[in-house]
C-alpha positions in Angstrom: 111.5 221.0 112.8 114.1 220.2 115.5 117.0 222.6 116.0 120.2 221.4 114.3 118.2 219.5 111.7 118.1 220.4 108.0 115.2 219.7 105.6 115.6 218.9 101.9 113.0 218.1 99.1 114.5 215.6 96.8 113.3 214.2 93.5 114.6 210.7 92.9 114.7 208.0 90.3 113.0 204.6 90.5 116.3 202.7 90.9 117.4 204.6 94.1 116.1 203.3 97.4 115.5 205.8 100.2 118.7 204.5 101.9 120.7 205.4 98.7 119.2 208.9 98.7 120.1 209.5 102.3 123.6 208.2 101.7 124.1 210.5 98.6 122.8 213.6 100.5 125.1 212.8 103.5 128.1 212.3 101.2 127.4 215.5 99.3 127.0 217.6 102.5 130.1 216.1 104.1 132.2 217.1 101.0 130.5 220.5 100.7 130.9 221.4 104.4 134.2 219.6 105.2 136.4 222.7 105.3 134.0 224.9 107.3 132.0 222.5 109.5 133.8 219.1 109.6 131.5 217.5 112.2 128.2 219.0 111.0 126.8 215.8 109.5 125.7 213.1 112.0 124.2 209.8 111.1 120.6 210.5 112.1 118.0 211.1 109.5 114.3 211.0 108.7 113.1 210.5 105.2 109.5 210.7 104.1 107.8 210.2 100.8 105.5 213.1 99.6 103.2 213.5 96.7 99.8 214.7 95.6 98.0 211.5 96.5 97.1 210.3 100.0 95.9 206.8 100.9 92.4 208.2 101.4 92.4 209.7 97.9 93.6 206.4 96.5 90.8 204.5 98.4 88.3 206.8 96.8 89.7 206.3 93.3 89.8 202.5 93.8 86.2 202.4 95.0 85.2 204.3 91.9 87.2 202.0 89.6 85.6 198.9 91.2 82.1 200.4 90.8 82.8 201.2 87.1 84.0 197.7 86.5 80.8 196.3 88.2 78.7 198.5 85.9 80.7 197.5 82.9 80.9 193.7 83.4 78.2 193.0 86.0 80.7 190.6 87.7 80.2 190.9 91.4 83.3 188.7 92.0 85.4 191.7 91.4 84.6 193.1 94.8 85.9 190.0 96.6 89.3 190.4 94.8 90.0 193.7 96.4 92.5 193.9 99.3 92.1 196.5 102.1 94.2 196.1 105.2 94.5 198.1 108.4 98.0 199.5 107.9 98.8 203.0 109.0 101.3 204.3 106.5 101.7 207.6 108.3 103.5 205.9 111.2 107.3 206.1 110.6 109.4 202.9 110.6 112.7 202.8 112.4 116.1 201.7 111.2 119.6 201.9 112.6 120.2 205.6 112.1 116.8 207.1 111.8 113.2 206.7 110.7 111.3 206.7 107.4 107.9 206.8 105.8 108.4 205.2 102.4 105.0 204.9 100.8 104.4 204.0 97.2 101.5 203.9 94.6 102.3 201.4 91.9 100.1 200.7 88.8 100.8 197.6 86.7 98.9 197.5 83.4 97.9 194.0 82.2 98.3 192.7 78.7 94.9 191.0 78.5 95.8 189.3 75.2 98.4 187.2 77.0 95.9 186.1 79.7 93.5 183.5 78.4 91.4 183.1 81.6 91.3 186.6 83.1 89.1 185.5 86.0 91.5 182.8 87.1 94.4 185.2 86.7 92.8 187.8 88.9 92.1 185.3 91.7 95.7 184.1 91.5 96.9 187.7 91.5 94.9 188.4 94.7 96.6 185.5 96.5 100.1 186.1 95.2 100.0 189.9 96.0 99.0 189.0 99.6 101.7 186.3 99.9 104.5 188.4 98.4 103.7 191.4 100.5 103.8 189.3 103.7 107.0 187.4 102.7 108.9 190.5 101.8 107.6 192.7 104.7 105.9 195.2 102.4 103.3 197.1 104.3 100.4 196.5 101.8 97.6 198.9 102.5 95.4 198.1 99.5 95.4 196.3 96.1 92.9 197.2 93.5 92.7 194.1 91.2 90.9 194.7 88.0 90.8 193.0 84.5 93.0 195.7 83.0 95.4 196.7 85.8 96.7 196.1 89.4 96.9 199.2 91.6 98.9 198.9 94.8 99.4 201.2 97.8 102.1 200.1 100.2 105.0 201.0 102.5 108.4 199.6 101.5 111.6 198.7 103.3 114.2 201.5 103.2 116.8 199.5 101.4 114.7 198.5 98.3 114.1 200.8 95.4 110.7 201.6 94.0 111.6 200.0 90.7 112.7 196.8 92.5 109.4 196.7 94.4 107.4 197.0 91.2 109.6 194.4 89.5 109.2 192.0 92.4 105.4 192.0 92.0 105.6 191.8 88.2 108.1 189.0 88.2 106.3 187.1 90.9 102.9 187.2 89.1 104.5 186.4 85.7 106.3 183.4 87.3 102.9 182.2 88.7 101.7 182.3 85.1 104.4 180.1 83.6 106.6 183.2 82.8 104.0 184.6 80.4 104.3 188.3 79.6 101.1 189.2 81.4 102.1 192.9 81.9 102.4 195.7 79.4 105.9 197.2 79.2 105.2 200.1 81.4 104.6 200.8 85.1 103.6 203.8 87.1 105.4 204.4 90.4 104.5 207.4 92.6 104.8 208.3 96.2 102.0 208.7 98.7 101.8 211.7 101.1 100.6 210.7 104.6 
């Protein structure tokens, strides 16, 4: 660690973006240190997601899930629906006052009773996930698209919360299905450690 820098481990909520977290920490430290060290807090920062999963672990889990689905259904089309891109999530992104590695693992459970033609939905989901990721500058590493859930690994922009990223995918896919409630009312959002 660089001299003059401080390191914190922070647990956050899905509605807070990394930019919000940095701002809250800087505000708290300025107030706490104001009397003793009024110029101790500068605008530079680095924020990095951490967790028990890495992108390699997630790749292994996804490959196993696809194999299980192939064994269960015998549908070889499921392999062509998987998205794997060459994105290095360990490389920090830069912003005005610092750098960040903001990497998420999102799992969206499908409500299969609301999806009459699951095969058509999965093909549409593949295309929409790719388009939404490119349009919104999400650094999509992989998407595991299966008949019961979508599993995403991506790097997000610093000013968008994990909850908003998950809702963007959910709403975009629901809109493409004539606003049908295609997802269960739950989502898993975790961070990736690279």
